[in-house]
N, C-alpha and C positions, 0 to 999 in steps of 0.2 A: 190277746186271743179271744176275749169275751165277745167281740163283734163277729167272730167266725161262726157260721151256722152249719157247715157240712165238712166232715173229714172222711178221708179214706185211710183206714189203718191196715197196714200190711204186716203179717206175722210170718216170719220165715221158718223153714223146717228145722234149723239149728236150735231155735227156741222151743218149738212145739214138741220135739222128740226128747226122750229121756235117755241120753247116751246110747242111741240106737236100739232102745227097748220099747219102741212104740211111743204113743202120745204121753206127754206129761200132763195128766188130767188136773193136777193141782195148779200148775201154772196157767193152764187154759181157764180154769175156774176163776183164778185171780184176775186175769185180764177181762173176763166176762163181768166180774164185779165192777171193775173200773169203767168199762164201756157202758154198763147198765146205769151207773150213777150219772155219767155224762148224758146218756140218752134221756133219762127221766128229767134231767135238768134242761132239756131242749135241744141238745146238740144232735144233729143227724150224722149217723156213722154207717159207712159201708166197709165191710171187712174183706180183705184179700188174704187168703190163707193157704199156706203150703201144708205138707204133712201126710198126704194120702199114700204116697209110695212107701214112706217110712213105716206108717201104721200097717200097711198091707204086708210088708216084709216081716214085721213083728208077728202078725197073726199067722203067717205062713211058716214061721220059724227059720227064716233065712238070715244068715249072719253077714253075707256079702251081697252087694248090689249086683244083680245079673247084668251081663252085657247085652243079652238078647232083648231087643226093644219090646217084643210081644210079651215077654215075661214081666218086664217093668209095667207095661200097660195093664196086665192082669193083676199085678200087685196093687196098682193104683185103684182099679175097680173094687178090689176087696177092701183096701184101706179107706176109700172114700166113705164107705158105710160107717166105719168107726169114727172118722173125723167129723162127719155131720151129726152123728148121734151125740157126740160130745158137745158140740156147739148147741144143738137143739135142747139137750137136757139142761145145759148151763143157763141158757137164756130163758127157757120156759120157767125155771125156778125163780127167775127175776122178772116175771110177767112181761116178757118180750117174745114175740113170734120171730123165729129164725127162718130164713129162706135160702135154699141152695141154688146157686147159679154156676154152671160149668161152661167155660168159654174156650174157644180156640182162636187161632189167628184168623181163620176164615170169618169169624163173627165181626172182626174189625176190618177185614179187607173188603167185604161186601157192604156197600153203603146202605142197602136196604136192611140187611141183617143188623148192622150197626145201629140204625135208627130203631129197630124193633127192640134190641137189647136195652138201648137208652130209655125208651118209653117204659119198659118193664121195671128197670131200676128206679126210675123217677116215681113210678106208681108205688113200688115197695117202700121207698122213703116217705112218700106221702101217707102211706098206711101205717107208718111208724113201725115197720118190720125191720129186722136186722138182716140184710142180705150178706151171705157168706159166699164169696166168689173164689173159685179155684180154676186152674187150667184143667181142661178135660184131657187128662193124660192118656186115656184109653184110645183116643183117636188122633192125638197130635203126633206128628212125625218129628224126628230129631232136628230136621233142617229148619223147622218153623216154630220151635218151642220158645216160650217166653223166658226160659232160664229159671231162676228161683223166684219167679213171679214178681220181680222188681218192675220189669217193663209192663207187665200186665197191670200192676197197681197204678202206674203212671197213666196208662191208657184209660183205665176205669176212672181215675181222678179227673182226667180231662172230659171224659164222657158225661160224668154227673155234675160237672162244674163245681168241684170241691174247692174249698178255701185252703185246705192244708192236706198234705200227704204225710202221714206218720209211718216211717218204716222202722219197726222194732227188730233189733238184731241182738246178737250176743256180744257185740262190741260196744264200747263207750260212745262211739260215734266215729267221725273221720279224724284219724290221727295224722300228724304231719310226717310220720315215718313208720316203718315196720317195727312194732314193739319187740319182735323177736331179736332183731339186730340193733335196735335203738331203744333201749329201756327208758330213756328220758323223753321219748317222742310225746309231744303234748297234744291235747285235744284242740281241734279247730272248732271253736264255738260258733262261728258265724262266717259265711262267705257268700259271694255272688256266683251263680252258676256260670256266668260269662267268663270267669277266670279259668283260662286254659290250664293253669298250673294244677288245678284240682284233678285233672285226668291223670297226670303223672304221679301225683301223690296217691290217688286211689288205686292206680295200677300196681304200685309197689306194695300197698297194704293188702290188696286183694289176694295175694298169694298166701297170706297168713290165715285167711278165712276158711271155714270148713264147709260153707254152703256153695251151691252152684253159682250163686249170683256174685258174691264178693262185693267190695266197696266200689269197684269200677262200674259195675252195672247199676249200683244205687245212685251214683253221681250222674250217669247217663239218663237214668229214669227221672231224676230231679230236673235235668235240663229239658226233657220232654214235657214234664208237667209245668215247668216255668213258662212255656209258650202260652199258657192260659192265664199267666200272672199268679200262679199258685206257689205257696211256700212248702218246702219239704223239710221235715225233721228226721234226722237219723239218731235214734236213741237206743240205749240198752233196755231190753224188755225185762231184765232181772231187777231193775230199780223198783222199789216198792212205790206204788202210786204214780208211776211214770206218766200215764196219760193225764191224770189230774194236774200234775205239775206243769206239763206242757200247756194245758188249758189255762192255767193260772199265770202263765208268763214266766215261770221259773226257768232259769237257764239249764237245760238238760240236753246233752248230746250236741249234735251239729245242726244248725239251722242254715239251709241253703235257700237263699232269696233269689227271686227272678231278676233277670236283667232287663234290658230295654225292649227286647223282642216280644211282641204280643201277636197272637193270631186269632182270627175269628173262628167260630166252631167248625165250619167246613174245612178250613185250612188246617186246623188242628187234627182233624180226621186224616187228611192227606199226609201230613207230616208224620203221623203215627204209623204209617204203613211199614211193617217190618220186612216185607218181602216185595221186591219189585220184579217185573217180568221181562225187562229188557233195558237197553241203554241206547241213547242217541248222543253221539259225540259232536260237539259244535266247534266251529272255528272261533278264533279270538273275538272277531267282530260280533258274531251272533251271541257268543257267551256274554259279552258286555251288554248287548241289547237286552238279554233276559235279566241280568243281575242289576244293572244300573238304570236302564230305561224302562224296565218292567214290560217288555214286549213278549209276545208269544214266539213259538218256534216255527220258522218258515224253512222250506227246503233249500233255499239258497245258502243257508249257513250250516248245513249238516255235512259233516265229514264221513261219518259212518253210522250205520244202524246195526245194533247187535241184539241177539236174543230172539226168542219166539214169543210174540205177544199178540193179543187180539185188540180190537177196538175197545175203548173204555177201560183198559187195564192200566195199572200204574207202572210207570217207567222212570228210570233215572236220566237226568240231563247233566252232561259233564262238559268240561272245557277241553281244549285240544290235548292237555296232559292227562285227561281222564280223571280229574278231580271232580267229585260230585258237587254240582251247583244247586240242584233242585230236584224235586219230584214232580211229575205231572201225569195227567190222564191223557192217554193217546187218542187222537181222533181217527187213527187208522191201525190196521194190523201191521205187523212188522213187514210182511210181504208187500202190502199196498204202499207202505211208507217208503220202502226201498225203491219201488218202481217210480214213485213220484219224484224222489230225490234224483234218480238216474235220468228221468225225462227232463227235469229242470236243468241238470248239469249239461246235458246234450244240447238243449235249446239255448242255453246261455252262451254257448260258443258260436251259435249260428245266428242269433238275433237278440236284440235287447229283451231282457226278461220281463214277464208280465208283472206289472206293479200290484195287481190284485191277486197275487198268488195265495192259495189257501194255507191256513195255518195247520201244521201237524199237531201242535199242542196249543190250545188257546191260553191266553194270559190268565184268564180267570180260573184255569185248571192247573196252575203252577204254584207251588209253594217253595220258596228258597230254603236251602239247607244252611241255616244261619251259622252253625258252628263249623261244619266242614269247609265251607267256602272261605273261611278266614285264614285257613292254614295252608 
């Protein structure tokens, strides 16, 4: 690990909170000590932190999580003050400037906003500041939330071109079974993210977790980060000196290594789109052309156009069975695309189709969904 220069460290709410009583300041100070030591030794670190809602609930004296989304957002606004104050105080005492960055899905969906955030984070790293990133819960809607920040951490790791994503959790790592029903379930020390068995294993263990993310979201996040060739470590944050041990190459937790698939930066951005605005369903021949021959999407292969989307928005591309093959940026709105497909279908029965038909989605704006299309 000494050759690695940049990490993203994600700390979940289960670790940061003290049995529902707000932030565990002792634990946070201990992690700050570990990160400060690595920081002063030259490692660049970006933090993704949960805990705002839990801290807000503690400050408000709430014992139960409210179902009302606006109440949760209000709690996050209150709790974010305490969360950042704790980080700022901890890092200032260790001669490090802390910076707050609050993000939502829209910051990743818009290419321009993505590039703006990317430039800011790179500048903060260059300035040797410690960026502390959290989801902006006060404006996020339930439909497009990141979960327990696992996916946010992977997106940030891809954005800043990190070498490693360290996800600290209250579990030892990824176990081969649910410890509640399988007391002898062993720790998976190392695996490749291409192994589909990991999803089944993580899905079974996820039910035992107390956080919103669970192990399943952590494995999916590792898969997303692996598209840039990065390594993800899932480790217990209660282990003394856990970050230093990972840095030194000590076997801690579960190390999830990337598979064969690698994407360039723009394709990683497209692959990381959590929300799509519509779907185009292709026939078998057109689906094969997209996946195997790396072609764009033309109207002659489209069976159906679904959803309401505009030009330049991200849509899903599926096979006839509606299994997702790829994501792409549409050249047309849904209404325009439907008209083009209908016109082509009508003309194809009357005369030979035009060989120079326009592409609905350009090949350069398509990224294959490597994992879904295998199953």
